[in-house]
C-alpha positions as CSV (number, residue, x, y, z in Angstrom):
1,M,-24.6,-102.9,-17.1
2,I,-21.6,-105.4,-17.4
3,L,-19.3,-102.4,-17.9
4,V,-20.6,-100.7,-14.7
5,V,-20.1,-104.0,-12.8
6,I,-16.5,-104.3,-14.1
7,L,-15.7,-100.7,-13.2
8,G,-17.2,-101.2,-9.8
9,I,-15.1,-104.3,-9.2
10,L,-11.9,-102.4,-10.3
11,L,-12.7,-99.5,-8.1
12,F,-13.3,-101.7,-5.1
13,S,-10.1,-103.6,-5.8
14,F,-8.2,-100.4,-6.0
15,L,-9.6,-99.1,-2.7
16,V,-8.8,-102.4,-1.0
17,F,-5.2,-102.2,-2.3
18,K,-4.9,-98.6,-1.0
19,W,-6.2,-99.7,2.4
20,F,-3.8,-102.6,2.4
21,E,-0.8,-100.4,1.4
22,H,-1.5,-97.9,4.2
23,R,-2.0,-100.6,6.8
24,K,1.3,-102.2,6.0
25,I,3.3,-99.0,5.9
26,Y,1.9,-97.2,8.9
27,I,1.4,-99.1,12.1
28,P,0.8,-96.3,14.8
29,E,0.0,-96.8,18.4
30,R,-1.6,-94.1,20.6
31,D,-0.8,-95.4,24.1
32,Y,2.6,-94.9,25.6
33,I,4.3,-97.7,27.4
34,S,7.1,-95.8,29.1
35,T,8.9,-92.4,29.2
36,P,12.6,-91.4,29.6
37,H,11.9,-90.9,33.3
38,D,11.5,-94.7,33.6
39,V,15.2,-95.1,32.9
40,G,16.3,-92.1,34.9
41,L,16.5,-89.5,32.1
42,G,15.1,-86.0,32.3
43,F,13.1,-84.7,29.3
44,D,10.8,-81.9,28.2
45,E,7.5,-82.7,26.6
46,I,7.2,-80.6,23.4
47,K,4.2,-79.7,21.3
48,F,5.1,-78.1,18.0
49,P,3.6,-77.7,14.5
50,S,4.6,-79.6,11.4
51,R,5.7,-77.4,8.5
52,D,2.0,-77.6,7.3
53,K,0.7,-76.8,10.8
54,V,-0.4,-80.2,12.2
55,I,0.2,-80.3,16.0
56,L,2.7,-82.9,16.9
57,Y,4.2,-84.2,20.2
58,G,7.7,-85.1,21.1
59,W,10.4,-85.4,23.8
60,F,13.5,-83.3,24.1
61,V,16.2,-85.2,26.1
62,P,19.1,-82.9,27.0
63,G,22.7,-84.2,26.8
64,S,26.2,-82.8,27.7
65,K,27.4,-82.1,24.1
66,E,26.5,-79.1,21.9
67,S,25.1,-81.2,19.1
68,V,21.6,-82.7,19.0
69,I,20.2,-85.8,17.3
70,L,17.0,-85.3,15.4
71,F,15.4,-88.8,15.7
72,C,13.1,-90.0,12.9
73,Q,11.5,-93.2,14.1
74,G,10.2,-96.3,12.3
75,N,6.7,-97.1,11.2
76,R,5.5,-99.1,14.2
77,G,4.4,-98.0,17.7
78,N,5.4,-94.5,18.9
79,I,8.2,-92.7,20.7
80,S,7.7,-94.7,23.9
81,H,9.0,-97.8,22.0
82,R,12.4,-96.1,21.4
83,I,13.6,-95.8,25.0
84,E,16.7,-98.1,24.4
85,S,17.8,-95.9,21.5
86,I,17.3,-92.8,23.5
87,E,19.5,-94.3,26.3
88,I,22.3,-95.1,23.8
89,F,22.5,-91.6,22.4
90,H,22.3,-90.1,25.9
91,H,25.1,-92.3,27.0
92,L,27.1,-91.0,24.1
93,G,26.5,-87.5,25.5
94,Y,24.1,-86.1,22.8
95,S,20.9,-84.2,23.3
96,L,18.0,-85.8,21.4
97,F,14.7,-84.7,20.0
98,I,12.3,-87.5,19.1
99,F,8.8,-86.9,17.8
100,D,5.7,-88.8,16.9
101,Y,4.6,-88.5,13.3
102,R,1.0,-87.4,12.6
103,G,-1.4,-90.1,13.7
104,Y,1.1,-91.6,16.2
105,G,1.1,-91.2,20.0
106,K,-0.3,-87.9,21.0
107,S,0.2,-86.2,17.6
108,N,-2.8,-85.1,15.5
109,G,-3.5,-86.0,11.9
110,F,-3.3,-89.0,9.6
111,P,0.0,-90.4,8.3
112,T,1.0,-90.1,4.6
113,E,4.4,-89.9,2.9
114,R,4.1,-86.1,2.3
115,G,2.8,-85.7,5.9
116,L,5.8,-87.4,7.5
117,Y,8.2,-85.2,5.5
118,Q,6.3,-82.1,6.8
119,D,6.5,-83.5,10.3
120,A,10.3,-83.9,10.1
121,L,10.6,-80.4,8.7
122,G,8.6,-79.1,11.7
123,A,10.9,-80.9,14.1
124,Y,13.9,-79.4,12.4
125,D,12.3,-75.9,12.6
126,F,11.7,-76.5,16.3
127,L,15.4,-77.2,16.9
128,R,16.4,-74.2,14.9
129,E,14.0,-72.0,16.9
130,R,15.5,-73.5,20.1
131,G,18.8,-72.1,19.1
132,Y,20.6,-75.0,17.4
133,D,22.9,-74.0,14.6
134,V,22.8,-76.2,11.4
135,D,26.3,-77.4,12.3
136,N,25.0,-78.9,15.5
137,I,22.0,-80.8,14.1
138,I,22.6,-84.5,13.3
139,L,19.8,-86.3,11.4
140,Y,19.0,-89.9,12.3
141,G,16.4,-92.3,10.9
142,C,15.6,-95.9,11.5
143,S,13.7,-98.1,9.1
144,L,10.9,-96.0,7.6
145,G,12.5,-93.1,9.5
146,G,15.6,-93.6,7.4
147,A,13.6,-92.5,4.3
148,V,12.3,-89.5,6.2
149,A,15.7,-88.5,7.3
150,I,17.1,-88.9,3.8
151,Y,14.4,-86.7,2.4
152,L,15.1,-84.1,5.2
153,A,18.8,-84.1,4.3
154,T,18.0,-83.1,0.8
155,V,16.2,-79.9,1.8
156,V,17.9,-78.7,5.0
157,E,21.4,-78.2,6.2
158,A,22.8,-80.5,8.9
159,K,26.0,-81.7,10.4
160,G,25.6,-85.4,9.5
161,L,23.2,-88.2,8.6
162,I,22.8,-91.6,10.2
163,I,20.5,-94.2,8.4
164,E,19.8,-97.5,10.3
165,S,18.0,-100.6,8.9
166,S,16.3,-98.7,6.1
167,F,15.4,-99.5,2.5
168,E,16.0,-98.4,-1.0
169,S,12.3,-97.7,-1.7
170,I,8.9,-99.0,-0.8
171,Y,8.6,-100.5,-4.3
172,D,11.8,-102.5,-4.0
173,L,10.9,-103.6,-0.4
174,S,7.4,-104.7,-1.4
175,Y,8.9,-107.4,-3.6
176,D,11.1,-108.7,-0.8
177,I,8.1,-109.0,1.5
178,L,5.4,-110.1,-0.9
179,K,7.7,-112.0,-3.4
180,Y,6.0,-110.4,-6.4
181,H,6.2,-107.0,-8.0
182,I,3.3,-104.7,-7.5
183,P,2.9,-102.3,-10.5
184,E,4.9,-99.2,-9.4
185,W,2.1,-96.8,-10.5
186,L,-0.2,-98.4,-7.9
187,I,2.1,-97.4,-5.0
188,S,1.2,-94.0,-3.5
189,N,3.8,-94.0,-0.6
190,R,7.1,-94.4,-2.5
191,F,9.7,-93.3,0.0
192,S,12.3,-93.6,-2.8
193,S,15.6,-93.1,-0.8
194,I,17.7,-94.6,-3.5
195,E,16.8,-91.7,-5.8
196,R,17.7,-89.1,-3.2
197,I,20.7,-90.3,-1.2
198,G,23.1,-89.5,-4.1
199,N,22.2,-85.8,-3.7
200,I,23.4,-85.5,-0.1
201,N,26.8,-84.1,0.5
202,I,27.1,-84.2,4.3
203,R,28.8,-87.1,6.1
204,K,26.8,-90.3,6.2
205,L,26.7,-93.4,8.3
206,I,24.7,-96.4,6.9
207,I,24.0,-99.1,9.6
208,H,22.4,-102.4,8.6
209,S,22.3,-105.9,10.1
210,E,23.4,-108.8,7.9
211,D,20.7,-110.8,9.7
212,D,17.9,-108.3,9.2
213,D,14.7,-110.4,8.9
214,L,12.5,-107.6,7.5
215,I,14.6,-105.4,5.3
216,P,17.4,-107.4,3.6
217,F,21.0,-106.4,4.0
218,F,21.4,-105.5,0.3
219,H,19.1,-102.5,0.9
220,G,21.7,-101.1,3.2
221,T,24.6,-101.8,0.9
222,G,22.5,-100.4,-2.0
223,L,22.0,-97.1,-0.2
224,Y,25.7,-97.0,0.8
225,E,26.8,-97.6,-2.8
226,A,24.5,-94.9,-4.1
227,A,25.6,-92.3,-1.5
228,L,28.3,-89.8,-2.2
229,Q,31.5,-89.5,-0.1
230,P,32.1,-88.9,2.7
231,K,30.3,-92.1,4.0
232,K,30.8,-95.1,6.2
233,M,29.1,-98.5,6.5
234,L,28.5,-100.2,9.9
235,K,27.6,-103.9,9.7
236,I,25.8,-105.2,12.7
237,K,24.2,-108.5,13.8
238,G,20.6,-109.4,14.9
239,S,17.1,-108.9,13.8
240,H,15.5,-105.8,12.3
241,D,14.0,-104.7,15.6
242,T,16.8,-105.8,18.0
243,G,20.1,-105.6,15.9
244,F,21.2,-102.4,17.7
245,L,20.9,-104.2,21.0
246,D,22.2,-107.6,19.9
247,S,25.3,-105.9,18.5
248,G,26.0,-104.1,21.7
249,Y,29.6,-102.7,21.8
250,I,30.0,-102.9,18.0
251,Y,26.9,-100.7,17.5
252,E,27.6,-98.1,20.1
253,E,31.3,-97.8,19.3
254,G,30.4,-97.4,15.6
255,L,28.1,-94.6,16.4
256,R,30.7,-93.0,18.7
257,D,33.4,-93.2,16.1
258,F,31.2,-91.6,13.4
259,L,29.8,-88.9,15.7
260,E,33.2,-87.9,17.1
261,G,34.5,-87.7,13.6
262,L,32.0,-85.1,12.4
């Protein structure tokens, strides 16, 4: 009887941890707070399948240049919370395809690490079907989306890769947030970018704020150091969520310099 009780407590504790892990990594919102129309941008509403056939939703915002940005967002909110980023890339002249992961916004499904990778592959497939050559697709990922974009760059061809405010792995980041090491075998959602980025040969730009209050700056420098050439590092200022806005000209010109050099 005592053994049954102990096993029950262990099982309950494990399930609570799994719930806690999921709630900390994925913070989706269903309701949209704005669209590109609110800032004067035209866009197409796109429904498309992930690589494993989950129906997803996204926006295609046309630009003047031939290349397109495939935008992998962070873990909180939905695509309607990325309007400022959409504006910046549009101002630089690039078309942009941004999509909601499964369980976010209008997309079906339930988010998992494997699921987000399948979603990004589906978004890439959509751009290829729309007629974009691999030499005109630029992968971009912010925060959790950086890990998604890094994975994508290991399995598809693209023109370049931009990683902003991202982390080495969930295991490494968990210590920085919780201040103690969770046993690695307990973590189901690993997003281990530090193990993947050294396998990517295309041009890379790593962006990170020295003041990031969520993902410490050394995660950005760690990814940069592990990455192969050709690569660039862009240091910005400001918080995790607003650094790209706080840095203004430095951020936008850093993007412009990298993109025009591709």
